[in-house]
C-alpha positions as CSV (number, residue, x, y, z in Angstrom):
1,M,30.7,-94.9,-57.6
2,A,33.5,-97.5,-57.1
3,Q,32.6,-97.7,-53.5
4,T,29.0,-98.8,-54.2
5,I,29.8,-101.7,-56.5
6,K,30.0,-104.1,-53.5
7,T,28.1,-103.1,-50.4
8,P,28.3,-104.7,-47.0
9,A,24.6,-105.9,-47.6
10,S,25.7,-108.0,-50.5
11,E,28.1,-110.0,-48.3
12,P,26.8,-113.0,-46.4
13,N,26.5,-112.6,-42.6
14,M,29.1,-115.2,-41.9
15,R,29.0,-114.7,-38.1
16,Y,25.3,-115.7,-38.0
17,V,25.7,-118.5,-40.6
18,T,28.7,-120.0,-38.8
19,L,27.0,-119.9,-35.4
20,V,23.9,-121.7,-36.8
21,S,26.2,-124.2,-38.6
22,I,28.2,-125.0,-35.4
23,I,25.0,-125.6,-33.5
24,A,23.7,-128.0,-36.2
25,A,27.0,-129.7,-36.4
26,L,26.8,-130.6,-32.7
27,G,24.9,-133.6,-34.0
28,G,28.3,-134.8,-35.4
29,L,29.6,-134.7,-31.8
30,L,27.1,-137.3,-30.9
31,F,28.1,-139.4,-33.9
32,G,31.8,-139.1,-32.8
33,F,31.0,-139.9,-29.2
34,D,29.3,-143.2,-30.2
35,T,32.1,-144.1,-32.6
36,A,34.7,-143.8,-29.9
37,V,32.9,-144.7,-26.7
38,V,32.4,-148.4,-27.6
39,S,36.2,-148.8,-28.4
40,G,37.0,-148.1,-24.8
41,A,34.1,-150.1,-23.4
42,I,34.2,-153.2,-25.5
43,G,37.1,-154.9,-23.8
44,F,35.4,-154.6,-20.4
45,M,32.1,-155.7,-21.8
46,Q,33.7,-158.8,-23.3
47,D,34.6,-159.9,-19.7
48,K,31.4,-158.7,-18.1
49,F,29.1,-160.6,-20.5
50,E,31.6,-163.3,-21.6
51,L,31.2,-162.4,-25.3
52,N,32.6,-164.4,-28.2
53,G,33.8,-162.9,-31.5
54,I,30.3,-162.7,-33.1
55,Q,28.8,-161.2,-29.9
56,T,31.6,-158.7,-29.7
57,G,30.8,-157.6,-33.2
58,W,27.1,-157.3,-32.3
59,A,27.9,-155.2,-29.2
60,V,29.6,-152.7,-31.5
61,S,27.3,-152.9,-34.5
62,S,23.9,-153.1,-32.8
63,L,23.9,-149.2,-32.7
64,I,24.2,-149.3,-36.5
65,I,20.9,-151.2,-36.9
66,G,19.3,-148.2,-35.3
67,C,21.4,-145.9,-37.5
68,I,20.2,-147.7,-40.6
69,V,16.5,-147.3,-39.7
70,G,17.0,-143.6,-38.6
71,A,18.9,-142.7,-41.8
72,A,16.2,-144.5,-43.9
73,A,13.4,-142.6,-42.2
74,S,15.2,-139.2,-42.1
75,G,14.4,-138.1,-45.6
76,W,10.6,-138.7,-45.4
77,L,10.4,-137.4,-41.8
78,S,12.4,-134.2,-42.5
79,D,10.4,-133.5,-45.7
80,R,7.2,-134.0,-43.8
81,F,7.9,-132.3,-40.5
82,G,11.0,-130.1,-41.2
83,R,14.7,-130.4,-40.6
84,K,14.6,-128.7,-37.2
85,K,11.8,-130.7,-35.5
86,V,13.3,-134.1,-36.6
87,L,16.7,-133.1,-35.3
88,I,15.2,-132.3,-32.0
89,A,13.6,-135.7,-31.9
90,A,16.9,-137.3,-32.8
91,A,18.7,-135.5,-30.0
92,L,16.1,-136.8,-27.5
93,L,16.6,-140.4,-28.9
94,F,20.3,-140.2,-28.5
95,T,20.1,-138.9,-24.9
96,L,17.7,-141.7,-23.9
97,G,20.0,-144.3,-25.7
98,S,23.0,-143.1,-23.8
99,I,21.3,-143.3,-20.4
100,F,19.8,-146.7,-21.0
101,S,23.1,-148.1,-22.4
102,A,24.7,-147.3,-19.0
103,I,22.2,-149.2,-16.7
104,P,21.3,-152.7,-18.1
105,D,22.3,-155.9,-16.3
106,T,21.8,-158.0,-19.4
107,F,23.4,-158.0,-22.8
108,T,20.0,-157.9,-24.5
109,G,19.1,-154.7,-22.5
110,Y,22.3,-153.1,-23.7
111,I,21.6,-154.0,-27.3
112,I,18.1,-152.5,-27.2
113,A,19.4,-149.2,-25.7
114,R,22.1,-148.9,-28.3
115,M,19.5,-149.3,-31.1
116,I,17.5,-146.5,-29.6
117,G,20.5,-144.3,-29.6
118,G,21.3,-145.4,-33.1
119,L,18.0,-144.1,-34.4
120,G,19.1,-140.6,-33.3
121,I,22.6,-141.0,-34.8
122,G,21.2,-142.2,-38.1
123,I,19.0,-139.1,-38.3
124,T,21.6,-136.6,-37.3
125,S,24.2,-138.1,-39.6
126,T,21.9,-137.4,-42.5
127,L,20.2,-134.2,-41.5
128,C,23.0,-132.2,-39.9
129,P,25.1,-131.9,-43.1
130,L,21.9,-131.5,-45.2
131,Y,20.8,-128.6,-43.0
132,N,24.1,-126.9,-43.1
133,A,24.2,-127.2,-46.9
134,E,20.8,-125.7,-47.2
135,I,21.6,-122.7,-45.1
136,A,25.2,-122.0,-46.3
137,P,26.3,-119.5,-49.0
138,A,27.7,-121.5,-52.0
139,R,31.3,-120.4,-51.8
140,Y,31.5,-121.3,-48.1
141,R,29.4,-124.4,-48.2
142,G,32.2,-126.9,-48.2
143,R,33.7,-125.7,-44.9
144,L,30.4,-125.1,-43.2
145,V,29.1,-128.6,-44.0
146,A,32.5,-130.0,-43.0
147,F,31.9,-128.6,-39.6
148,N,29.8,-131.7,-39.1
149,Q,32.8,-134.0,-39.6
150,F,34.9,-131.7,-37.4
151,A,32.4,-132.2,-34.7
152,V,32.5,-136.0,-35.3
153,V,36.3,-136.1,-34.8
154,T,36.1,-133.7,-31.9
155,G,33.7,-136.1,-30.3
156,I,36.0,-139.0,-31.0
157,F,39.1,-137.2,-29.6
158,L,37.4,-136.0,-26.4
159,T,35.8,-139.4,-25.8
160,Y,39.2,-141.2,-26.0
161,F,40.3,-138.9,-23.2
162,I,37.1,-139.6,-21.2
163,N,37.4,-143.4,-21.7
164,S,41.0,-143.3,-20.6
165,G,40.2,-141.2,-17.5
166,I,37.3,-143.4,-16.5
167,A,39.2,-146.7,-17.0
168,G,42.0,-145.3,-14.8
169,A,39.6,-144.4,-11.9
170,G,39.5,-147.9,-10.5
171,D,41.0,-151.4,-10.6
172,D,40.3,-154.1,-13.2
173,A,37.2,-155.4,-11.4
174,W,35.7,-151.9,-11.2
175,D,36.4,-151.4,-15.0
176,I,34.5,-154.6,-15.8
177,S,31.5,-153.9,-13.5
178,T,31.2,-150.1,-13.7
179,A,33.6,-148.2,-15.9
180,W,31.9,-149.1,-19.2
181,R,28.6,-147.9,-17.8
182,W,30.0,-144.4,-17.1
183,M,31.5,-144.3,-20.6
184,F,28.1,-144.7,-22.2
185,G,26.3,-142.6,-19.6
186,V,28.5,-139.5,-20.2
187,G,26.9,-139.3,-23.7
188,A,23.7,-137.8,-22.2
189,I,25.6,-134.5,-21.6
190,P,26.3,-133.7,-25.3
191,G,22.8,-135.1,-26.1
192,I,21.1,-132.6,-23.8
193,L,23.3,-129.8,-25.0
194,F,22.4,-130.4,-28.6
195,L,18.7,-130.7,-27.7
196,V,18.7,-127.3,-26.0
197,M,20.7,-125.5,-28.6
198,L,18.5,-126.7,-31.5
199,F,15.7,-124.5,-30.2
200,F,17.8,-121.5,-31.2
201,V,18.4,-122.3,-34.9
202,P,16.0,-121.4,-37.7
203,E,14.3,-123.9,-40.0
204,S,15.9,-124.6,-43.4
205,P,14.8,-121.9,-45.8
206,R,14.7,-124.4,-48.7
207,W,12.3,-126.6,-46.7
208,L,10.1,-123.6,-45.9
209,I,9.8,-122.7,-49.6
210,K,9.0,-126.3,-50.5
211,Q,6.2,-126.1,-48.0
212,G,4.8,-122.9,-49.6
213,R,6.1,-120.6,-46.8
214,P,8.5,-118.2,-48.8
215,E,8.0,-115.3,-46.5
216,E,9.4,-117.2,-43.5
217,A,12.3,-118.4,-45.7
218,L,13.0,-114.8,-46.9
219,N,13.3,-113.6,-43.3
220,I,16.0,-116.2,-42.7
221,L,17.8,-115.6,-45.9
222,L,17.8,-111.8,-45.2
223,R,19.8,-112.5,-42.1
224,I,22.2,-114.6,-44.1
225,H,22.6,-112.6,-47.4
226,G,21.2,-109.2,-47.3
227,E,18.1,-108.1,-49.2
228,D,19.1,-108.3,-52.9
229,A,20.8,-111.7,-52.7
230,A,18.1,-113.1,-50.4
231,R,15.3,-112.2,-52.8
232,K,17.2,-113.6,-55.7
233,E,17.9,-116.9,-53.9
234,V,14.2,-117.2,-53.0
235,L,13.3,-117.0,-56.7
236,E,16.0,-119.5,-57.6
237,I,14.8,-122.0,-55.0
238,K,11.2,-121.5,-56.0
239,A,12.1,-122.2,-59.6
240,S,13.9,-125.4,-58.6
241,F,10.7,-126.7,-57.0
242,N,8.4,-125.7,-59.9
243,E,9.2,-129.0,-61.6
244,K,7.4,-132.2,-60.5
245,Q,8.4,-133.1,-57.0
246,G,10.9,-135.9,-56.6
247,S,10.2,-139.5,-55.9
248,I,12.3,-142.6,-55.5
249,R,11.3,-143.7,-59.0
250,E,12.6,-140.4,-60.4
251,L,16.0,-141.1,-58.9
252,F,16.5,-143.9,-61.4
253,K,16.0,-141.7,-64.5
254,P,19.0,-140.6,-66.6
255,G,21.0,-137.8,-64.9
256,L,19.7,-138.4,-61.4
257,R,20.5,-142.1,-61.7
258,F,24.1,-141.1,-62.2
259,A,23.9,-138.9,-59.1
260,L,22.4,-141.7,-57.1
261,I,25.2,-144.1,-58.2
262,A,27.8,-141.5,-57.2
263,G,26.2,-140.7,-53.8
264,V,25.6,-144.3,-52.8
265,G,28.9,-145.5,-54.1
266,I,31.1,-143.0,-52.3
267,A,29.1,-143.4,-49.1
268,V,29.6,-147.2,-49.1
269,L,33.3,-146.8,-50.0
270,Q,33.8,-144.5,-47.1
271,Q,33.0,-147.4,-44.8
272,I,34.3,-150.5,-46.5
273,T,37.8,-149.0,-46.7
274,G,37.9,-149.8,-43.0
275,I,37.9,-146.6,-41.0
276,N,35.3,-147.7,-38.4
277,A,37.0,-151.0,-38.0
278,I,40.0,-149.0,-36.9
279,M,38.1,-146.5,-34.8
280,Y,35.8,-149.0,-33.1
281,Y,38.5,-151.5,-32.3
282,A,41.6,-149.2,-32.0
283,P,42.6,-150.2,-28.4
284,E,42.1,-153.9,-29.2
285,I,44.2,-153.6,-32.4
286,L,47.0,-151.8,-30.5
287,K,46.9,-154.5,-27.8
288,S,47.6,-157.1,-30.5
289,T,50.9,-155.3,-31.2
290,G,52.0,-155.8,-27.6
291,A,50.7,-152.7,-25.9
292,G,49.1,-153.1,-22.5
293,T,45.6,-151.9,-21.8
294,N,46.6,-148.4,-20.5
295,A,49.2,-148.0,-23.2
296,A,46.7,-149.0,-25.9
297,L,44.2,-146.4,-24.6
298,I,46.9,-143.7,-24.6
299,Q,48.0,-144.6,-28.2
300,T,44.3,-144.5,-29.2
301,I,44.2,-140.9,-28.0
302,L,47.1,-140.2,-30.5
303,V,44.9,-141.7,-33.2
304,G,42.1,-139.4,-32.2
305,F,44.4,-136.4,-32.2
306,I,45.6,-137.1,-35.8
307,N,42.0,-137.6,-36.9
308,F,41.2,-134.2,-35.3
309,A,44.2,-132.3,-36.7
310,F,43.8,-133.5,-40.3
311,T,40.1,-132.8,-40.3
312,I,40.9,-129.2,-39.5
313,L,43.3,-129.3,-42.5
314,S,40.5,-130.6,-44.7
315,I,38.1,-127.9,-43.6
316,W,40.8,-125.3,-44.7
317,L,41.5,-127.1,-48.0
318,I,38.0,-128.2,-49.1
319,D,36.9,-124.9,-50.6
320,K,40.4,-124.1,-52.0
321,V,41.5,-127.3,-53.8
322,G,38.1,-128.9,-54.2
323,R,36.4,-132.1,-53.2
324,K,37.6,-134.4,-55.9
325,A,41.3,-133.7,-55.5
326,L,41.1,-134.4,-51.7
327,L,39.3,-137.7,-52.4
328,L,41.9,-138.8,-55.0
329,V,45.0,-138.0,-52.9
330,G,43.5,-139.2,-49.6
331,S,42.3,-142.6,-50.8
332,S,45.6,-143.2,-52.6
333,V,47.5,-142.7,-49.4
334,M,45.0,-144.9,-47.5
335,A,45.6,-147.7,-50.0
336,L,49.4,-147.5,-49.6
337,S,49.3,-147.4,-45.8
338,L,47.0,-150.4,-45.5
339,L,49.2,-152.3,-47.9
340,F,52.2,-151.7,-45.6
341,I,50.2,-152.5,-42.5
342,G,49.4,-155.9,-44.0
343,I,53.0,-156.4,-44.9
344,V,54.1,-155.6,-41.3
345,F,51.6,-158.2,-39.9
346,H,52.5,-160.7,-42.5
347,S,56.3,-160.4,-41.7
348,G,55.7,-161.0,-38.0
349,H,57.2,-157.7,-37.0
350,A,53.9,-156.1,-35.6
351,T,55.3,-155.7,-32.1
352,G,57.2,-152.5,-32.8
353,P,55.9,-149.0,-33.5
354,W,55.3,-149.6,-37.3
355,V,51.7,-150.5,-37.0
356,L,50.9,-147.4,-34.9
357,V,52.8,-145.2,-37.4
358,L,51.0,-146.6,-40.4
359,L,47.7,-146.5,-38.7
360,L,48.3,-142.8,-38.0
361,V,49.1,-142.2,-41.7
362,Y,45.9,-144.1,-42.7
363,V,43.8,-142.1,-40.3
364,A,45.4,-138.8,-41.4
365,A,44.6,-139.6,-45.1
366,F,41.0,-140.5,-44.3
367,A,40.5,-137.4,-42.1
368,V,41.6,-135.1,-44.9
369,S,39.5,-136.8,-47.6
370,L,36.8,-139.4,-47.2
371,G,35.9,-138.4,-43.7
372,P,34.6,-134.8,-44.3
373,V,34.3,-134.8,-48.1
374,V,31.8,-137.6,-48.4
375,W,29.3,-135.8,-46.1
376,V,29.8,-132.6,-48.0
377,L,29.2,-134.3,-51.3
378,L,26.1,-136.1,-50.0
379,A,24.7,-132.8,-48.8
380,E,25.2,-130.9,-52.1
381,I,25.1,-133.3,-55.1
382,F,21.4,-133.9,-55.3
383,P,18.8,-131.4,-56.7
384,N,16.4,-129.7,-54.3
385,R,13.3,-131.7,-55.2
386,V,14.9,-135.1,-54.5
387,R,17.5,-134.1,-51.9
388,G,15.8,-135.5,-48.8
389,I,15.0,-138.9,-50.3
390,A,18.4,-139.2,-52.1
391,I,20.5,-138.4,-49.0
392,A,18.4,-140.8,-46.9
393,I,19.2,-143.6,-49.4
394,A,22.9,-142.8,-49.5
395,S,23.1,-142.4,-45.8
396,M,21.3,-145.6,-45.2
397,S,23.7,-147.3,-47.6
398,L,26.6,-145.9,-45.6
399,W,25.3,-147.3,-42.3
400,V,24.6,-150.7,-43.9
401,A,28.2,-150.8,-45.0
402,D,29.3,-149.7,-41.6
403,Y,27.3,-152.5,-40.0
404,V,28.8,-155.1,-42.3
405,V,32.4,-153.9,-41.6
406,S,32.0,-153.6,-37.8
407,Q,30.1,-156.9,-37.5
408,S,32.6,-158.9,-39.7
409,F,35.9,-157.3,-38.5
410,P,36.4,-159.5,-35.4
411,P,35.6,-162.8,-37.0
412,L,37.6,-161.8,-40.2
413,L,40.6,-161.1,-38.0
414,E,40.2,-164.5,-36.4
415,S,39.8,-166.5,-39.6
416,A,41.9,-164.6,-42.3
417,G,44.4,-162.9,-40.0
418,P,45.3,-159.2,-39.8
419,A,47.5,-159.1,-42.9
420,V,44.8,-160.3,-45.3
421,T,42.1,-158.1,-43.5
422,Y,44.1,-154.9,-44.0
423,W,45.0,-155.9,-47.6
424,I,41.3,-156.2,-48.3
425,F,40.7,-152.7,-47.0
426,G,43.7,-151.5,-49.1
427,A,42.2,-153.0,-52.3
428,L,38.9,-151.2,-51.5
429,S,40.8,-147.9,-51.0
430,L,42.2,-148.4,-54.5
431,V,38.7,-149.0,-55.8
432,T,37.8,-145.6,-54.2
433,V,40.5,-143.9,-56.3
434,I,39.1,-145.3,-59.5
435,F,35.4,-144.7,-58.6
436,T,36.2,-141.0,-57.7
437,W,38.0,-140.4,-60.9
438,K,35.1,-141.9,-62.9
439,F,31.9,-140.9,-61.1
440,I,32.5,-137.9,-58.8
441,P,32.2,-134.3,-60.2
442,E,33.8,-131.3,-58.7
443,T,31.1,-129.3,-56.9
444,K,33.3,-126.5,-55.4
445,G,31.6,-123.1,-55.8
446,K,28.4,-124.5,-57.5
447,S,25.0,-123.6,-56.0
448,L,22.7,-126.4,-54.9
449,E,20.3,-125.3,-57.7
450,D,23.1,-126.0,-60.3
451,M,23.5,-129.7,-59.6
452,E,20.9,-131.1,-61.9
453,S,22.6,-129.6,-64.9
454,V,26.0,-131.0,-63.7
455,W,24.6,-134.5,-63.6
456,N,22.8,-134.2,-66.9
457,E,26.1,-133.2,-68.5
458,M,28.0,-136.1,-67.0
459,S,25.2,-138.5,-68.0
460,R,25.5,-137.3,-71.7
461,K,29.3,-137.8,-71.6
462,G,28.7,-141.4,-70.4
């Protein structure tokens, strides 16, 4: 009798779920590629197109205009056509954007191509974590959704190596005329890989049930959970859709309004604490400390490695210690490291190793907290009936914040100086600590169907 209490059929098929989650998370690899590739290309493009500070910011942030539009449309598109089909379209857009970014002879042509690629990145940044959350068993959901951020930092890390290798393949004139083209063009390879692999993953079972196709959803859930758990989950998901279907207006009602504030707030804070200012402009920041071009690119690889290593640590911790604890500790360390970076620049001693060391501490703290945890939270904090709309709003807000930071960073450095710039990011990291304490619930171990009761309870408490 004791041996029949827990049968193998009651255990989730983690080999299958993990494989599907890894394929979906390849969208994060595209996100990471585009975060890193421009950092290696931007210096050469400044010389090629004779860019001023505002144009340099536009060269970096034009992608994000596409990301904002893609993220905004992702909720409606995925609710209408399904998660899988929209991700396939996004992979195609990214691939085309990578190819066309490599071939223009005008700055305008480059901007248009980057916006096309941005549409794909905006969609994948929203739907890849959402898809993994909707297919993952509750107790493993944190690490499976965090695969997306792991793919992001893997893309960043690998792209730093690729940028360095391409830049070292010729002289300065070749770098300005050709190297940056190869940097962008290489992105077509992961784009095509992601496009092909998506044909081998199933549709989201929650989306299928929402469309009135529970039999198809059950077949997928049977592969994940076994028969008893799968049939129970189908009934729970059906019950969560029995209420009136969600709309934007419903998101502003008590309970869900609290969830929307938390989701949009933490998404914006992830960006305005400065991470992409660091990642987009890392080689240029390190050059300002006295490093040469090649040394700056090599040091940037070290930044990518720290980002990669501490994201792995976060994936291991997220289902053990919880989301909120990681956010509180990580954003506190970010605030302190940014404070000291500002002090180093203010003191005039930014030519030694201190800036690099403190940047590594900052990146490590982000990688273990805001980097993966925000995407996990966005994928799991909203109830089923409003999840697509709500995540699209939060993701769009994140990309708008990213645009503001990436566009304003070069002129802010020129006008206010590095010390004040990093102190601003440090103050916003402190705001993140306070916001997390007040507005972010712990979601570890809770099912997606439990989230509405969590928000209703938080709303009652004030």
